[in-house]
Structure formats: C-alpha cells, structure tokens
C-alpha positions as CSV (number, residue, x, y, z in Angstrom):
1,M,0.0,0.0,0.0
2,S,1.5,3.3,-1.1
3,D,2.0,6.7,0.5
4,P,0.3,9.9,-0.5
5,R,2.6,12.1,1.6
6,V,5.7,14.1,2.3
7,A,8.9,16.1,2.1
8,A,11.7,16.9,4.5
9,G,9.9,15.5,7.6
10,R,6.6,17.2,6.9
11,R,3.4,15.9,5.3
12,R,1.9,17.4,2.3
13,P,-1.7,17.3,1.1
14,S,-2.6,14.0,-0.4
15,V,-2.8,14.0,-4.2
16,T,-6.1,13.2,-5.8
17,G,-6.3,10.3,-8.1
18,R,-3.3,8.3,-6.7
19,A,-3.0,4.6,-7.6
20,A,-5.1,2.0,-5.7
21,L,-4.8,2.2,-2.0
22,C,-3.0,5.6,-1.9
23,A,-6.2,7.5,-1.2
24,V,-7.6,7.8,2.3
25,T,-10.2,5.1,2.5
26,V,-13.4,4.5,4.6
27,L,-15.2,1.4,5.7
28,L,-17.4,-0.3,3.2
29,T,-20.2,-1.9,5.1
30,A,-22.5,-3.2,2.3
31,C,-23.2,-3.4,-1.4
32,T,-26.7,-3.4,-2.8
33,A,-26.2,-5.1,-6.1
34,A,-27.7,-8.6,-6.6
35,P,-25.2,-11.3,-7.2
36,A,-24.5,-12.5,-10.7
37,P,-25.6,-16.1,-11.5
38,H,-22.2,-17.5,-10.8
39,S,-21.1,-15.2,-8.0
40,A,-20.9,-16.0,-4.3
41,P,-23.7,-15.1,-1.9
42,T,-23.7,-11.4,-1.1
43,A,-25.8,-11.2,2.0
44,A,-25.0,-7.8,3.6
45,P,-23.2,-8.1,7.0
46,S,-25.0,-7.0,10.1
47,K,-24.2,-3.7,11.6
48,P,-20.6,-3.9,12.9
49,A,-20.2,-4.2,16.7
50,P,-18.4,-1.4,18.6
51,I,-14.6,-1.6,18.4
52,R,-13.2,-2.9,21.6
53,T,-9.8,-1.9,23.1
54,A,-7.1,-4.6,23.7
55,Q,-5.1,-4.8,26.9
56,G,-1.4,-5.4,26.9
57,R,2.0,-3.9,25.9
58,G,0.9,-2.6,22.6
59,W,3.1,-1.4,19.7
60,Q,6.9,-0.8,20.4
61,L,9.1,1.2,18.2
62,A,11.8,-1.3,17.2
63,H,14.0,0.7,14.8
64,V,14.2,4.1,13.1
65,G,17.1,4.2,10.6
66,D,19.5,7.0,9.8
67,Q,18.8,6.8,6.1
68,R,17.0,10.1,5.9
69,G,14.0,10.3,3.6
70,V,13.6,6.5,3.1
71,R,10.4,4.6,3.5
72,L,10.2,0.9,4.1
73,R,7.5,-0.7,1.9
74,A,7.8,-4.4,2.4
75,V,8.5,-6.8,5.3
76,A,8.8,-10.6,5.6
77,A,9.9,-13.0,8.3
78,S,10.7,-16.7,8.6
79,G,11.2,-16.6,12.4
80,P,11.9,-14.4,15.4
81,R,15.6,-14.2,14.4
82,D,15.1,-13.7,10.7
83,V,13.1,-10.6,9.7
84,W,13.7,-8.6,6.5
85,A,12.5,-5.1,5.4
86,L,12.8,-3.5,2.0
87,G,12.5,0.2,1.2
88,S,13.3,3.0,-1.1
89,P,13.4,6.9,-1.2
90,N,10.1,8.3,0.0
91,E,10.3,10.7,-3.0
92,G,12.1,10.5,-6.3
93,T,14.3,7.7,-7.6
94,G,17.0,5.8,-5.8
95,R,18.4,2.5,-4.7
96,V,16.4,0.1,-2.6
97,L,17.4,-0.3,1.0
98,L,17.3,-3.8,2.6
99,L,17.4,-4.3,6.4
100,H,17.8,-7.6,8.4
101,F,17.0,-8.5,12.0
102,D,18.9,-11.4,13.5
103,G,17.2,-11.5,16.8
104,R,19.4,-8.8,18.4
105,R,19.4,-5.8,16.2
106,W,18.6,-4.4,12.7
107,R,21.4,-4.0,10.3
108,E,21.6,-2.9,6.7
109,H,21.9,-5.9,4.4
110,P,23.4,-6.2,0.9
111,A,20.7,-5.6,-1.6
112,P,20.4,-6.4,-5.3
113,E,21.1,-3.7,-7.9
114,L,17.6,-2.2,-8.0
115,T,16.5,1.4,-8.3
116,W,13.0,2.6,-7.6
117,N,10.8,5.6,-8.5
118,S,8.4,6.5,-5.7
119,N,5.8,7.6,-8.2
120,D,5.2,3.9,-9.0
121,A,4.5,2.8,-5.4
122,K,1.8,0.2,-6.4
123,G,4.4,-2.0,-8.2
124,F,7.0,-1.9,-5.4
125,P,9.2,-5.1,-5.5
126,E,7.8,-8.1,-3.5
127,L,9.9,-9.7,-0.7
128,V,9.6,-13.2,0.6
129,V,11.9,-15.3,2.8
130,T,12.2,-18.9,4.2
131,G,15.4,-18.4,6.2
132,P,18.6,-16.3,6.5
133,R,20.0,-18.1,3.4
134,D,16.9,-18.0,1.3
135,A,15.3,-14.7,0.3
136,W,13.6,-13.6,-2.8
137,I,12.9,-10.0,-4.3
138,F,10.7,-9.8,-7.4
139,A,10.7,-6.6,-9.4
140,T,8.4,-5.7,-12.2
141,T,10.0,-2.5,-13.5
142,P,11.3,-2.2,-16.2
143,V,11.2,-5.9,-16.8
144,L,10.1,-8.8,-14.6
145,T,13.1,-10.2,-12.6
146,A,13.7,-12.5,-9.7
147,H,16.6,-11.9,-7.3
148,H,17.6,-14.7,-5.0
149,W,19.8,-14.5,-1.9
150,D,21.6,-17.8,-1.1
151,G,23.3,-16.6,2.1
152,E,26.4,-15.2,0.2
153,R,25.3,-13.3,-2.8
154,W,22.3,-12.2,-5.0
155,S,21.7,-13.9,-8.3
156,R,19.3,-12.6,-10.9
157,S,17.1,-14.3,-13.4
158,G,14.5,-13.1,-15.9
159,L,11.0,-14.5,-16.1
160,R,10.2,-14.1,-19.7
161,D,7.3,-16.5,-19.8
162,L,5.2,-14.3,-17.5
163,D,3.4,-11.6,-19.6
164,H,3.0,-8.4,-17.6
165,N,2.8,-4.6,-17.8
166,P,5.9,-2.8,-16.4
167,G,5.3,-1.6,-12.9
168,E,2.4,-4.0,-12.4
169,R,1.8,-5.2,-8.9
170,A,3.4,-8.6,-8.1
171,G,2.6,-11.0,-5.3
172,A,4.7,-13.9,-3.9
173,V,4.7,-16.5,-1.2
174,A,7.4,-19.0,-0.1
175,L,6.4,-22.2,1.6
176,A,9.9,-23.7,1.4
177,P,13.1,-23.1,-0.6
178,D,11.7,-25.4,-3.2
179,D,8.2,-24.2,-3.2
180,V,7.8,-20.5,-4.1
181,W,4.8,-18.9,-6.0
182,L,4.8,-15.6,-7.9
183,V,1.7,-14.0,-9.5
184,V,1.6,-11.0,-11.8
185,G,-1.0,-10.0,-14.2
186,D,-2.9,-13.1,-15.4
187,H,0.1,-15.4,-14.9
188,A,1.6,-17.4,-12.1
189,A,5.0,-19.1,-11.8
190,H,6.2,-21.8,-9.5
191,W,9.8,-22.4,-8.3
192,D,10.5,-26.1,-7.5
193,G,14.1,-25.5,-6.4
194,K,15.5,-25.7,-9.9
195,T,13.3,-24.1,-12.4
196,W,10.4,-21.7,-12.8
197,T,7.2,-23.1,-14.3
198,A,4.8,-20.5,-15.8
199,M,1.0,-20.9,-16.1
200,R,-2.0,-18.9,-16.9
201,L,-4.4,-17.7,-14.3
202,P,-8.2,-17.5,-14.7
203,A,-8.2,-13.8,-13.7
204,W,-5.7,-11.0,-12.9
205,A,-3.8,-11.4,-9.6
206,T,-2.0,-8.9,-7.3
207,S,-1.4,-11.1,-4.2
208,V,-0.9,-14.7,-3.2
209,S,-0.8,-16.6,0.1
210,A,-0.6,-20.3,1.0
211,V,-1.6,-22.7,3.7
212,A,0.0,-25.8,2.1
213,P,1.3,-26.9,-1.4
214,D,-2.3,-27.8,-2.4
215,Q,-3.9,-24.8,-0.7
216,V,-2.6,-21.7,-2.5
217,W,-4.8,-18.6,-2.9
218,A,-4.4,-15.7,-5.3
219,V,-6.6,-12.5,-5.5
220,G,-7.0,-9.6,-7.8
221,G,-9.7,-8.6,-10.4
222,T,-11.7,-10.2,-13.2
223,G,-10.2,-7.8,-15.8
224,R,-6.9,-6.1,-16.6
225,P,-6.3,-3.0,-14.5
226,L,-7.3,-0.1,-16.8
227,A,-7.0,3.7,-16.7
228,Q,-8.7,5.7,-14.0
229,G,-12.4,6.0,-14.5
230,S,-12.8,2.7,-16.2
231,T,-15.3,0.2,-14.9
232,G,-16.4,-3.4,-14.9
233,S,-13.7,-5.4,-13.1
234,Q,-14.9,-7.3,-10.1
235,A,-13.1,-9.0,-7.2
236,A,-11.4,-12.3,-8.3
237,T,-10.3,-15.1,-6.0
238,M,-8.4,-18.2,-7.3
239,R,-7.2,-21.4,-5.6
240,W,-4.4,-23.8,-6.6
241,D,-5.4,-27.4,-5.5
242,G,-2.1,-29.0,-6.4
243,R,-3.1,-29.6,-10.1
244,S,-4.7,-26.4,-11.5
245,W,-5.8,-22.8,-10.7
246,R,-9.6,-22.4,-10.5
247,L,-11.7,-19.3,-10.0
248,V,-13.6,-19.3,-6.8
249,P,-16.9,-17.2,-6.9
250,A,-16.6,-13.9,-4.9
251,P,-19.2,-11.3,-4.0
252,E,-19.9,-8.9,-6.8
253,D,-21.0,-5.2,-6.7
254,R,-22.6,-3.9,-10.0
255,T,-24.4,-1.0,-8.4
256,P,-24.8,1.7,-11.1
257,S,-23.2,5.0,-10.2
258,T,-25.6,7.9,-9.5
259,E,-22.9,10.5,-10.4
260,I,-24.4,13.1,-12.8
261,N,-22.6,13.3,-16.1
262,S,-22.2,16.2,-18.5
263,A,-25.6,15.4,-20.0
264,G,-27.2,15.9,-16.6
265,R,-28.1,12.2,-16.1
266,P,-26.7,9.5,-13.8
267,D,-23.8,8.0,-15.7
268,G,-24.5,4.4,-14.5
269,N,-20.8,3.3,-14.3
270,I,-20.2,0.1,-12.4
271,P,-17.7,0.1,-9.5
272,R,-14.3,-1.3,-10.1
273,I,-13.4,-3.9,-7.5
274,T,-9.8,-5.0,-7.0
275,L,-8.4,-7.2,-4.2
276,T,-4.8,-6.3,-3.4
277,Q,-3.9,-8.7,-0.5
278,V,-4.7,-12.1,0.6
279,V,-3.9,-13.8,3.9
280,A,-4.4,-17.5,4.3
281,H,-4.5,-19.0,7.8
282,A,-6.2,-22.3,7.1
283,P,-8.3,-24.0,4.4
284,D,-11.4,-22.6,6.1
285,N,-10.0,-19.2,7.1
286,V,-8.7,-17.0,4.3
287,W,-8.9,-13.2,4.2
288,A,-8.9,-10.8,1.2
289,I,-8.6,-7.0,1.3
290,G,-9.0,-4.5,-1.5
291,T,-10.7,-1.5,-2.9
292,R,-14.0,-0.4,-4.4
293,Q,-13.4,2.5,-6.8
294,V,-16.1,4.6,-8.5
295,F,-15.6,7.4,-10.9
296,D,-16.1,10.9,-9.6
297,Y,-16.5,13.9,-12.0
298,E,-14.9,16.3,-9.6
299,D,-12.0,14.3,-8.0
300,G,-11.4,11.6,-10.6
301,S,-12.3,8.6,-8.4
302,R,-13.4,7.7,-4.9
303,Q,-12.2,4.6,-3.0
304,T,-13.4,2.6,-0.1
305,T,-11.7,-0.4,1.5
306,I,-13.4,-3.8,1.3
307,T,-12.6,-6.9,3.5
308,M,-13.7,-10.4,2.9
309,R,-13.3,-13.8,4.5
310,W,-13.5,-17.4,3.2
311,D,-14.9,-19.9,5.7
312,G,-14.3,-23.0,3.6
313,K,-17.5,-22.7,1.7
314,A,-18.1,-19.2,0.6
315,W,-16.7,-15.6,0.8
316,S,-18.5,-13.1,2.9
317,R,-17.9,-9.4,3.5
318,M,-16.5,-8.4,6.9
319,P,-16.3,-5.2,8.9
320,G,-13.1,-3.3,8.4
321,A,-11.6,0.1,9.2
322,A,-11.4,3.6,7.8
323,G,-8.3,5.1,6.3
324,V,-6.5,1.8,5.8
325,S,-2.8,2.1,4.8
326,A,-1.7,-1.5,5.3
327,A,-3.1,-4.9,6.2
328,G,-1.6,-8.3,7.2
329,S,-1.9,-11.4,9.4
330,D,-2.3,-11.0,13.1
331,G,-0.1,-14.1,13.6
332,A,-3.2,-16.1,14.7
333,D,-6.5,-16.3,12.8
334,G,-7.4,-12.7,11.9
335,I,-6.0,-9.7,10.3
336,I,-4.5,-6.3,11.4
337,L,-5.4,-3.1,9.7
338,T,-3.4,0.1,10.2
339,V,-4.3,3.7,9.2
340,W,-2.6,6.6,7.6
341,D,-1.0,9.4,9.7
342,T,-1.0,7.6,13.0
343,A,0.4,9.0,16.2
344,G,2.2,6.2,17.9
345,L,0.4,3.6,15.8
346,S,-2.9,4.5,17.2
347,G,-6.0,3.4,15.4
348,A,-4.7,0.0,14.3
349,I,-7.4,-2.7,14.7
350,R,-7.5,-6.5,14.7
351,V,-10.4,-8.1,12.9
352,S,-11.4,-11.6,14.1
353,P,-13.1,-14.4,12.2
354,D,-16.3,-13.7,14.0
355,G,-16.3,-10.1,12.8
356,S,-15.4,-8.5,16.1
357,R,-12.9,-5.6,15.9
358,T,-10.3,-4.8,18.6
359,E,-8.2,-1.7,18.6
360,L,-4.6,-2.4,19.5
361,P,-2.8,-0.4,22.3
362,P,-0.6,2.3,20.7
363,M,2.9,3.2,21.7
364,T,3.4,4.8,25.1
365,E,5.7,7.4,26.7
366,A,8.1,9.2,24.4
367,N,6.7,7.6,21.2
368,R,3.0,8.2,22.0
369,D,2.8,11.2,19.7
370,R,5.4,10.1,17.1
371,E,3.9,10.7,13.7
372,L,4.2,7.5,11.6
373,D,2.9,6.0,8.4
374,V,2.7,2.3,7.9
375,S,3.2,0.7,4.4
376,A,3.3,-3.0,5.1
377,L,2.7,-5.7,7.9
378,A,4.0,-9.2,8.4
379,A,3.6,-11.7,11.1
380,V,6.4,-13.9,12.5
381,P,5.6,-17.5,12.0
382,G,4.8,-19.2,15.3
383,A,5.6,-16.2,17.4
384,R,2.4,-14.1,17.7
385,T,4.6,-11.1,16.8
386,V,3.7,-8.6,14.0
387,Y,6.0,-6.2,12.4
388,A,4.9,-2.9,10.8
389,V,7.2,-1.0,8.5
390,G,7.0,2.5,7.0
391,V,8.3,5.9,7.7
392,A,8.8,8.0,10.8
393,Y,8.4,11.8,10.4
394,G,9.9,14.6,12.4
395,E,13.5,15.5,13.2
396,K,14.6,11.9,12.5
397,F,12.8,11.4,9.3
398,G,13.5,7.9,8.0
399,P,12.7,4.2,7.8
400,M,10.6,2.9,10.6
401,I,10.0,-0.5,12.1
402,A,7.4,-1.2,14.8
403,R,6.6,-4.5,16.7
404,Y,3.4,-5.7,18.2
405,R,3.0,-8.6,20.7
406,P,-0.3,-9.4,22.3
407,G,-0.4,-8.9,26.1
C-alpha cells in the first residue's frame, strides 16, 4: 500500500487520483447489487459491533534508521531471528534499502542492484523469505526479474514467460526453498528449487498466500487494470489445488453510479473492485482485502476499503476500518489493519473471524505522539509477533519498524 505524503519531515496534502490504496479510505459496510448467476452469496453483513480496546503492551518502536527520507515498503519473516524489510526513497528515484533483523538488532543488508521511483508505489518489489540463506525479491520494472539470496550473494534471473505490464503489482509467497509462488497479471509461476514453471491464471492477480502446497490462494480482479475512470472489473479469488488454478466465486458489486454526467443524467458506471492482498490461515480461514473504486467527476475517483473472509464454503464481507494504509496477518487467525497518519500507531485494529474488531494499544511514553505512516505488515511464523514498516516523520525522518506482541 502506497504513500500519499511528504517532504523533509513534513506531510503534504494527499494527491487526488493516486493509484489504488493511496487515497484515504473508509469502511465499506454493504453493497446493494444482486449477485450475478455464478457469484458467491452477497448477504449484507449485520451492523458492525463497537470496536473494543485490547489490553497489553501494545506497539513498540523497534527501529528508526538514519537513512533520511527513506520509507520501508515491504517486510517478511521466517522466524523471530530472521526478519527482513525493504524500502526506497520516499520521493524521487534511488536504490532500494534492505534491512535484516537477526534477533538482536537491525542491520543494513546487501541488496540487489535495484532502483525505484516513488511515483510507482503500487508496483514496489515483492519480498519473501524462508530463512537467513533463502530470500527472494521480485521486481516488475522495467522488466520482470527474480533476485535470489543464497546466504552469500544475490543472483538474478528473468521470467520471460510471464506476460506483464511494467510496474504492475506482483505477489509472492514461499512455503519452502523449493516451493515458491509468484503471481503478476494473469500469470503465475512456481519455483521447485531448480526451475520456474509458468502458467495462466483465470483472472488478474495482485497477491498470493498459501496454507499448504495444495492450498494456495491468489486474489485480484476479473479484468486487466485499466486507466482511472474505467469500470467493470470485479473481485477475483483463485485457488491452486495441487493440479490447477480455479476461479472461486466472490461477491460482486454492480451497483450503477448515481454521479451526474455532463448530460445531466446518472452515468451508470459500475464500480471497479480490486483485491490487493490475501492472507491464508487455514483451508477454512482466508482473508482478502482490496478497494471499491467509483468514478467521480470532480475528484477523478473515490475509493473505499473492502474486507472479505473465506470460511471453507463461501466468501462473505467483513467489517473493516477507515483510512487503511496496510493490512496483514495478526499471527493467529485474523488480520490487522493500520491507518494513515497515525500518532504512535494508534487506530490499528484486529479483525477476528467472528467479525469482532479490537483496537490495539498504541505506543506509550516518548513515542506516544510520534507521527508514523505504515506501508506493510508481516507476522512472524509461530511467534504471535507482528512487524509494521513504513516511515517516521519529524526530526529523525527515515525508515521505521514497529513491533506488536499481544499482552
């Protein structure tokens, strides 16, 4: 999720019409369109219960780097002593920054030769790891490349069999060193430890997550991402069962827009639904987060956040949060949502499978009022610990890493 802010330690007004998930978003509670014949049930959720407040230690500021003006945009972990974070200049073009946590402290880690333009935040390189000697970074600009760390050096390989648009969002997940999935556009590729095998997907994908080798989920949209103001694409969810990728029906929203066009009549445009992240906990517990975008004649577009959950039989809409900047696993069975422009990481909530929402305790004491923006979240496997990465503003304006552990 990208950033609509900043310069020299101060925020600037958000820019209208940014790419998906850049705009400030609000909770989507229901859609009124009837489901298409082959879509999943779309029964509107009941009115969300009040948000509770969790008890415990809350968020802790784990690291603020001295690389001024750099924002961390991706984070991945294989265990408590192996956490990685990838970033780039908050504005302009520059080399990527890679940090690694070995259980004691964060250090800068050798990174592949990659430069990045902050104006293309939606296609930021994807980072996955299975251990200190096995990490992957996938970049889609200007060409699709896979960079692999073997514990000593980075090696690079092209993925020519995967058709994609430069800068398109890629998603990846690693179950083991010889079981890695990459999705981009309407293609997927699987690494078996020796070679990449490319295959077509039944829809366009932006994110992938897995429970097991035969329980891999990808999410995105039913159509190729088009220019701002286009309509028609709906949420798409796909599952790999060990043999093939199959489209799984997801709730649709074909509510015609009531925006008045230049002829003085409602234009009737259909919302564009795109899922941008998937979190798979179990075969009967998978989460998807994305956006609902409608054309606006004054501002170009309006976006709201949507959250869905798979219970093993069907997808259903879930309560979410307003102003979502990042989403990820809570390390248990739910998800955590963070918001833009948070003081001490206040406003972050956990959504449980039953739909209940709990606000996580923010930072305390000296960091209570620290202005932060979160770009990505990742849970540490088996540790009930979640890392949030982004940028810290103020006098020490640079890459930020925060840690949450339940009380």
